[in-house]
Backbone as CSV, one residue per row, in Angstrom:
resi,resn,N_x,N_y,N_z,CA_x,CA_y,CA_z,C_x,C_y,C_z
1,UNK,-2.177,14.185,3.964,-0.737,14.055,4.563,-0.829,14.841,5.870
2,UNK,-0.074,14.433,6.939,0.006,15.306,8.101,0.832,16.483,7.818
3,UNK,0.427,17.325,8.879,1.364,18.374,8.871,2.982,18.273,9.308
4,UNK,3.176,17.198,9.698,4.520,16.687,10.193,5.363,16.799,8.709
5,UNK,6.420,17.337,9.041,7.555,17.448,7.910,8.018,16.014,7.449
6,UNK,7.796,15.680,5.935,8.154,14.485,5.650,9.692,14.793,5.025
7,UNK,10.707,13.803,5.593,12.032,14.146,5.060,12.150,13.039,4.098
8,UNK,12.131,13.198,3.008,12.152,12.465,1.592,13.704,11.612,1.708
9,UNK,14.461,12.200,2.044,15.836,11.506,2.025,15.738,10.502,3.061
10,UNK,15.229,10.759,4.260,15.513,9.901,5.365,14.471,8.671,4.765
11,UNK,13.206,8.858,4.571,12.396,7.784,4.219,12.873,7.030,3.221
12,UNK,13.498,7.628,2.142,14.080,6.978,0.969,15.112,5.906,1.405
13,UNK,16.023,6.643,2.303,17.057,5.602,2.896,16.538,4.488,3.608
14,UNK,15.409,4.602,4.386,14.685,3.801,5.147,14.340,2.699,4.097
15,UNK,13.542,2.948,3.156,13.080,1.937,2.192,14.143,1.362,1.492
16,UNK,15.321,1.973,1.039,16.232,1.236,0.534,16.879,0.201,1.488
17,UNK,17.154,0.436,3.014,17.524,-0.757,4.061,16.321,-1.735,4.155
18,UNK,15.028,-1.470,3.995,14.308,-2.287,3.834,14.328,-3.559,2.729
19,UNK,14.320,-2.614,1.702,14.510,-3.618,0.287,15.710,-4.575,0.495
20,UNK,16.850,-4.022,0.801,17.926,-5.026,1.209,17.740,-5.939,2.116
21,UNK,17.165,-5.775,3.326,16.812,-6.785,4.308,15.721,-7.968,3.739
22,UNK,14.810,-7.253,2.898,13.960,-8.222,2.092,14.785,-9.339,1.306
23,UNK,15.815,-8.809,0.703,16.495,-9.686,-0.112,17.364,-10.589,0.565
24,UNK,17.527,-10.656,1.909,18.552,-11.513,2.408,17.858,-12.848,2.802
25,UNK,19.006,-13.810,2.481,18.303,-15.372,2.301,17.689,-15.886,3.718
26,UNK,18.199,-15.131,4.701,17.872,-16.017,5.992,16.698,-15.026,6.740
27,UNK,15.943,-14.165,6.064,14.974,-13.566,6.752,13.791,-14.611,6.814
28,UNK,13.198,-14.264,7.886,11.953,-15.268,8.271,10.760,-14.615,7.820
29,UNK,9.507,-15.439,7.602,8.381,-14.840,6.743,7.642,-13.734,7.878
30,UNK,7.759,-13.686,9.252,7.054,-12.882,9.958,7.774,-11.584,9.822
31,UNK,9.184,-11.718,9.871,10.042,-10.260,9.639,9.603,-9.589,8.361
32,UNK,9.606,-10.585,7.305,9.209,-10.221,5.880,7.879,-9.649,5.777
33,UNK,7.098,-10.208,6.384,5.762,-9.263,6.584,5.802,-7.903,6.984
34,UNK,6.094,-8.137,8.378,6.594,-6.612,8.809,7.235,-5.630,7.976
35,UNK,8.298,-5.959,7.422,9.052,-4.988,6.660,8.228,-4.721,5.372
36,UNK,7.593,-5.599,4.862,6.632,-5.412,3.737,5.748,-4.197,4.017
37,UNK,5.008,-4.349,5.309,3.837,-3.529,5.678,4.559,-1.984,5.854
38,UNK,5.716,-2.004,6.402,6.464,-0.727,6.756,6.846,-0.321,5.435
39,UNK,7.212,-0.932,4.292,7.667,-0.205,3.107,6.408,0.004,2.385
40,UNK,5.439,-0.402,2.282,4.126,0.330,1.832,3.707,1.516,2.477
41,UNK,3.823,1.615,3.517,3.624,2.880,4.388,4.616,4.164,3.948
42,UNK,5.728,3.579,3.682,6.870,4.424,3.353,6.518,5.079,2.050
43,UNK,6.188,3.982,1.031,5.870,4.429,-0.304,4.575,5.391,-0.356
44,UNK,3.507,5.102,0.595,2.501,5.808,0.565,3.010,7.419,0.725
45,UNK,3.708,7.725,1.883,4.216,9.013,2.323,5.229,9.513,1.298
46,UNK,5.955,8.715,0.427,6.872,9.426,-0.332,6.041,9.710,-1.629
47,UNK,4.970,9.085,-2.160,4.074,9.389,-2.994,3.294,10.688,-2.716
48,UNK,2.829,10.788,-1.647,2.226,11.986,-1.031,2.899,13.170,-1.084
49,UNK,4.191,12.904,-0.924,5.348,14.145,-0.689,5.468,14.563,-2.254
50,UNK,5.858,13.693,-3.186,6.005,14.090,-4.328,4.553,14.725,-5.200
51,UNK,3.512,14.048,-4.944,2.444,14.779,-5.411,2.208,16.121,-4.770
52,UNK,2.225,16.397,-3.484,2.355,17.730,-2.877,3.421,18.462,-3.588
53,UNK,4.579,18.200,-3.661,5.791,19.028,-4.509,5.173,19.094,-5.742
54,UNK,4.855,18.491,-6.601,4.734,18.460,-7.767,3.415,19.762,-8.147
55,UNK,2.268,19.465,-7.223,1.208,20.860,-7.196,1.766,22.043,-6.706
56,UNK,2.877,22.110,-5.875,3.624,23.361,-5.653,4.144,24.051,-6.786
57,UNK,4.781,22.997,-7.555,5.653,23.516,-8.488,4.725,24.022,-9.473
58,UNK,3.568,23.438,-9.879,2.550,24.017,-10.788,1.956,25.087,-10.403
59,UNK,1.737,25.216,-8.884,1.176,26.672,-8.620,2.265,27.789,-8.727
60,UNK,3.602,27.545,-8.631,4.545,28.577,-8.964,4.791,28.661,-10.404
61,UNK,4.414,27.832,-11.045,4.544,28.238,-12.563,3.426,29.037,-12.953
62,UNK,2.098,28.710,-12.398,1.167,29.310,-12.927,1.149,30.937,-12.641
63,UNK,2.007,31.285,-11.283,2.187,32.552,-10.680,3.143,33.213,-11.803
64,UNK,4.183,32.334,-12.254,5.267,32.989,-12.906,4.779,33.157,-14.438
65,UNK,4.076,32.713,-14.980,3.567,32.824,-16.453,2.407,34.087,-16.414
66,UNK,2.796,34.954,-17.141,1.969,36.061,-17.429,0.534,35.615,-18.151
67,UNK,-0.644,36.332,-17.845,-1.850,35.691,-18.350,-1.836,36.098,-19.729
68,UNK,-2.455,35.443,-20.741,-2.510,35.832,-22.364,-3.656,36.790,-22.452
69,UNK,-3.281,37.655,-23.152,-4.531,38.711,-23.512,-4.951,38.384,-24.658
70,UNK,-6.272,38.340,-24.701,-6.809,37.934,-25.989,-7.887,38.991,-26.547
């Protein structure tokens, strides 16, 4: 993922708008294809953001837990 800050809420809102547009009965195939491509890019960004966040949380948990003495 690039160093550019991902705004999860903004991307999620855009994805919701795209999904609503794709459900419109009057959408033409060209527009649907463009929206589908954009939705896939957004999904990739959201997944990368969530994976990065999950890894960050795991690192914090490791730091918080004391090492077990054997």
